Each structure stands twice: as C-alpha cells, then as structure tokens.
C-alpha positions as CSV (number, residue, x, y, z in Angstrom):
1,M,44.0,298.0,140.6
2,A,42.4,295.0,139.1
3,V,38.9,294.0,140.1
4,D,38.4,290.4,141.3
5,E,35.3,289.6,139.4
6,S,34.4,286.5,141.4
7,R,34.4,288.5,144.7
8,I,32.3,291.2,143.0
9,A,29.9,288.6,141.7
10,A,29.5,287.2,145.2
11,L,28.9,290.7,146.6
12,I,26.3,291.3,143.9
13,E,24.5,288.1,144.8
14,Q,24.5,289.0,148.5
15,W,23.0,292.4,147.8
16,A,20.5,290.9,145.4
17,A,19.4,288.5,148.1
18,R,19.0,291.4,150.5
19,Q,17.1,293.4,147.9
20,R,14.7,290.5,147.2
21,E,14.1,290.1,151.0
22,A,13.4,293.8,151.4
23,R,11.1,293.9,148.4
24,K,9.2,290.9,149.8
25,R,8.9,292.5,153.2
26,S,7.7,295.8,151.7
27,R,4.9,294.0,149.9
28,S,3.8,291.9,152.9
29,E,3.9,295.0,155.2
30,R,1.7,297.1,153.0
31,V,-1.4,295.7,154.6
32,G,-0.3,296.0,158.2
33,D,2.0,299.0,158.5
34,A,2.5,301.5,155.7
35,Q,5.5,303.1,157.5
36,T,7.3,299.8,157.7
37,A,6.5,299.0,154.1
38,Y,7.9,302.4,153.0
39,Y,11.1,301.7,155.0
40,Y,11.6,298.3,153.3
41,R,10.9,299.8,149.9
42,G,13.7,302.3,150.6
43,V,16.0,299.4,151.6
44,S,15.2,297.6,148.4
45,D,15.9,300.7,146.3
46,T,19.2,301.2,148.1
47,C,20.2,297.6,147.6
48,Q,19.5,298.0,143.9
49,Q,21.7,301.1,143.7
50,V,24.6,299.1,145.3
51,I,24.0,296.3,142.8
52,D,24.1,298.7,139.9
53,E,27.3,300.3,141.1
54,L,29.0,297.0,141.6
55,M,28.0,295.9,138.1
56,A,29.3,299.1,136.7
57,L,32.6,298.4,138.5
58,V,32.9,295.0,136.8
59,D,31.8,296.4,133.4
60,A,34.2,299.3,133.7
61,E,37.2,296.9,133.8
62,S,36.2,295.6,130.3
63,F,36.2,298.9,128.6
64,Q,39.5,300.1,127.2
65,K,40.5,303.7,127.8
66,E,42.9,305.3,125.4
67,P,45.2,308.2,126.3
68,S,44.0,311.5,124.9
69,T,47.2,311.9,122.9
70,A,46.3,309.0,120.6
71,D,45.8,309.7,116.9
72,Y,42.2,308.9,116.2
73,L,40.9,307.8,112.8
74,P,39.0,310.5,110.9
75,V,35.5,309.0,110.8
76,S,32.7,311.1,109.5
77,H,29.8,312.3,111.6
78,Q,27.4,310.3,109.4
79,E,29.4,307.1,109.9
80,A,29.4,307.5,113.7
81,D,25.7,308.3,113.8
82,A,25.0,305.3,111.6
83,L,27.1,303.1,113.9
84,L,25.1,304.3,116.9
85,A,21.8,303.7,115.2
86,R,22.9,300.2,114.1
87,V,23.4,299.1,117.8
88,G,20.2,300.8,119.0
89,L,21.7,304.0,120.5
90,Y,20.0,307.3,119.7
91,P,21.8,310.2,121.2
92,R,20.1,313.5,121.7
93,S,23.2,315.1,120.2
94,L,26.4,313.8,118.6
95,S,29.4,316.2,118.4
96,Q,32.6,315.7,116.5
97,H,35.8,317.3,117.9
98,S,38.8,318.6,116.0
99,D,40.9,315.5,117.1
100,H,38.2,313.2,115.5
101,A,36.7,312.1,118.8
102,F,33.0,312.2,119.4
103,T,30.7,313.1,122.3
104,A,27.3,311.4,122.3
105,T,24.8,313.0,124.8
106,F,21.7,311.0,125.7
107,S,18.4,311.9,127.3
108,R,18.1,310.9,131.0
109,L,14.6,309.6,130.1
110,Q,15.7,306.8,127.7
111,P,15.0,303.3,129.1
112,I,18.6,302.1,128.9
113,T,21.3,302.4,131.5
114,Q,24.7,303.9,130.9
115,T,26.3,300.5,131.5
116,Q,24.2,299.1,128.7
117,R,25.1,302.0,126.4
118,L,28.8,301.5,127.1
119,R,28.6,297.7,126.4
120,L,26.7,298.2,123.1
121,L,29.1,300.8,122.0
122,A,32.2,298.9,123.0
123,E,30.9,295.8,121.1
124,A,29.9,297.8,118.0
125,D,33.3,298.2,116.3
126,S,36.7,296.7,117.3
127,R,38.4,300.1,116.4
128,L,36.2,302.0,118.8
129,V,37.5,303.1,122.2
130,I,35.6,304.7,125.1
131,L,37.5,307.9,126.2
132,D,35.2,309.1,128.9
133,E,31.7,308.7,130.2
134,G,29.5,310.2,132.9
135,K,26.8,312.9,133.4
136,L,26.9,316.5,132.3
137,P,27.2,318.8,135.4
138,D,24.5,321.3,134.2
139,T,21.8,318.9,133.0
140,N,22.8,315.6,134.5
141,D,22.3,314.0,131.0
142,P,24.5,311.0,130.4
143,F,27.3,311.3,127.8
144,I,30.0,309.1,126.2
145,D,33.2,310.3,124.6
146,F,34.6,307.9,122.1
147,A,36.9,307.7,119.1
148,F,38.2,305.2,116.5
149,V,41.8,304.0,116.6
150,K,44.0,302.2,114.0
C-alpha cells in the first residue's frame, strides 16, 4: 500500500500545530496550575510521538527492502565499519553474517533517531540496502540489518 505523502505531510502539520499549542499552554499554566501544566506537557509529548511515527512512515517508503534470498556482495567488516564512520554512525557492535549481511546495533543513548540513522545509511552507498530495522527485544537497543547488492 503506497503512502500518500501529501496527506501525511498535512497530518504532520496538524499534529505539529497541536503540539505547539499544548507546549505553549503548558508553559503558561506553570504559574497558575501545576496539574494543568503537567497535563499539557503530556499532550505535547504525545503529539510529538505521533509526529515522529508519521515521519517514520513517510521515510520508510523511501527505503528499499531486498528479499532475504538475494546474493549479497562480500564486503569486509572493515569496509562496512569505515562506511558507517564516514556518515557519522558509530554502532556499539557490527556483526557480519555468513550471507554477507551486517547487523549494526546502536546504543539507545545516542543523540540520533533511528529514522536519521536509516536515512544516513541509505544515502551512504547506492549498493547498500536496508534489510530490517527495529529494537532488540531484550535490551531495546536499536539495530539495522543491511547488505550490499550488485
């Protein structure tokens, strides 16, 4: 199912306006009523989460996903690590699999979003494809599976 980016962009703008209004109200209510200020801060945070999810939906459409049966190029661990460093990505660990795919695991504390990581990685090399991404179930650390194709 294709995402209509113009409709998503309009939704993002609507949620951004709601988020700005809630943030403004949380600041103005601090002096008068702490409970109301706290409520509007929660509304602002929720709006921001919706905006982030909508932006991820739009960005996800631009990333190519290759089938796992593809023949991946044999790229060395050092080359993949150098590529990540060149675009400013510093994974906590980088694992190379027997099918020549890689898994980069990042710290949750890094000041970069998963969407930004995916964008940087997708733009790093035209041969690179994103296979999977998400968070590890045991540690909740973000990861990206990728490989190089011909």
